[in-house]
C-alpha positions as CSV (number, residue, x, y, z in Angstrom):
1,M,0.1,0.2,0.3
2,E,1.5,3.4,-0.7
3,S,2.9,5.7,2.5
4,N,0.9,9.1,0.4
5,A,-2.4,7.6,1.1
6,K,-3.7,10.8,2.0
7,Y,-2.7,12.7,-0.8
8,K,-4.8,10.6,-3.4
9,N,-7.4,11.7,-5.2
10,W,-10.2,9.9,-3.7
11,N,-12.8,11.0,-6.2
12,A,-11.1,10.4,-9.5
13,M,-10.3,6.9,-8.5
14,S,-12.8,4.6,-10.6
15,D,-14.6,2.2,-8.0
16,Q,-12.2,-0.8,-9.5
17,A,-9.4,1.1,-8.4
18,L,-10.8,2.0,-5.0
19,A,-11.9,-1.9,-4.2
20,A,-8.5,-2.4,-5.4
21,F,-7.0,-0.4,-2.6
22,I,-9.0,-2.2,0.1
23,G,-8.0,-5.1,-0.9
24,Q,-4.5,-4.4,-1.0
25,F,-4.8,-2.8,2.8
26,I,-6.1,-6.1,4.0
27,R,-3.9,-8.1,2.1
28,S,-1.2,-6.2,3.9
29,K,-2.6,-5.8,7.5
30,R,-2.8,-10.1,7.2
31,I,0.8,-10.6,6.1
32,E,2.0,-7.9,8.7
33,Q,-0.1,-9.9,11.5
34,N,1.4,-13.5,9.9
35,I,-2.2,-15.0,9.6
36,T,-2.9,-17.3,6.2
37,Q,-5.7,-16.7,4.3
38,A,-7.2,-19.8,5.4
39,K,-7.1,-18.6,9.1
40,L,-8.4,-15.0,8.6
41,A,-11.2,-16.7,6.0
42,K,-12.6,-19.1,8.7
43,D,-12.0,-16.7,11.7
44,A,-13.9,-14.0,10.3
45,G,-16.5,-16.9,9.1
46,I,-16.8,-16.5,5.2
47,S,-14.4,-19.0,2.9
48,R,-11.5,-18.3,1.6
49,S,-12.4,-17.8,-1.9
50,T,-14.5,-14.5,-0.5
51,L,-11.5,-13.5,1.2
52,V,-8.9,-14.1,-1.9
53,L,-12.1,-11.9,-3.9
54,L,-11.7,-9.0,-1.2
55,E,-8.0,-9.0,-1.8
56,K,-8.1,-8.9,-5.5
57,G,-10.6,-5.8,-5.0
58,E,-13.1,-8.0,-6.5
59,T,-16.9,-8.1,-5.4
60,A,-18.1,-9.1,-1.7
61,S,-20.5,-8.0,0.2
62,L,-20.1,-5.1,3.1
63,S,-20.7,-8.0,5.6
64,S,-17.5,-10.2,5.0
65,L,-15.4,-6.6,4.4
66,L,-16.5,-6.0,7.9
67,Q,-15.9,-9.6,9.4
68,V,-12.6,-9.3,8.2
69,L,-11.5,-5.7,9.6
70,R,-12.9,-7.0,12.7
71,M,-10.5,-10.0,12.8
72,L,-7.7,-7.7,11.6
73,N,-8.3,-5.4,14.8
74,Q,-8.9,-2.8,11.6
75,L,-12.4,-1.6,12.7
76,H,-11.0,1.8,13.6
77,V,-10.7,2.4,10.0
78,L,-14.5,3.4,9.8
79,A,-13.9,6.6,12.5
80,A,-13.7,8.2,8.9
81,F,-17.4,7.6,8.4
82,E,-18.3,9.3,12.4
83,I,-20.5,12.1,11.7
84,T,-20.1,15.1,13.9
85,P,-22.6,17.6,14.2
86,V,-21.6,20.8,12.8
87,I,-23.1,24.1,14.3
88,S,-23.2,26.8,12.5
89,P,-21.6,30.3,14.2
90,L,-24.6,31.7,13.4
91,L,-26.3,29.5,15.7
92,M,-23.6,29.2,18.0
93,A,-24.2,33.1,19.1
94,K,-28.1,32.7,19.4
95,E,-27.3,29.6,22.1
96,E,-24.8,31.4,23.6
97,M,-26.9,34.6,24.3
98,K,-29.3,32.4,25.7
99,K,-27.3,31.5,28.5
100,R,-27.7,32.9,31.6
101,Q,-25.4,35.9,32.0
102,R,-26.2,36.3,36.2
103,V,-27.8,34.8,39.3
104,R,-30.7,36.7,40.6
105,T,-32.6,35.7,44.3
106,K,-36.2,36.2,44.4
107,P,-37.2,38.1,47.5
108,S,-38.4,35.0,50.2
109,S,-41.6,35.9,52.4
110,Q,-39.7,33.4,54.8
111,Q,-37.0,36.2,55.4
112,P,-37.7,38.3,58.6
113,K,-37.9,42.3,57.5
114,S,-35.8,45.0,58.9
115,D,-36.5,47.5,61.0
116,W,-34.8,50.2,59.3
């Protein structure tokens, strides 16, 4: 896998090229962890031929991909799909204005009145 993956033009890549890139990632992580295709496929609950297809960047189900990533302890790559709410600066300013600025106590009827 290329070390300059952050600088790839993902939008310019074809679906086939993206699938091949994912396959290279899976293969490199499997080899890095010294796991055979047969063992990884068995642990992931898929056939070895499905794993071979994944590594080649050919058609495989999303479920199979997730199972393989889980067995390789690589689910953290899904962090890129995390949705974080974006608050506009105007909305943030409005919310800030709604916050209480000071504390005020209400006069209580139980407090003794002073003679002054």
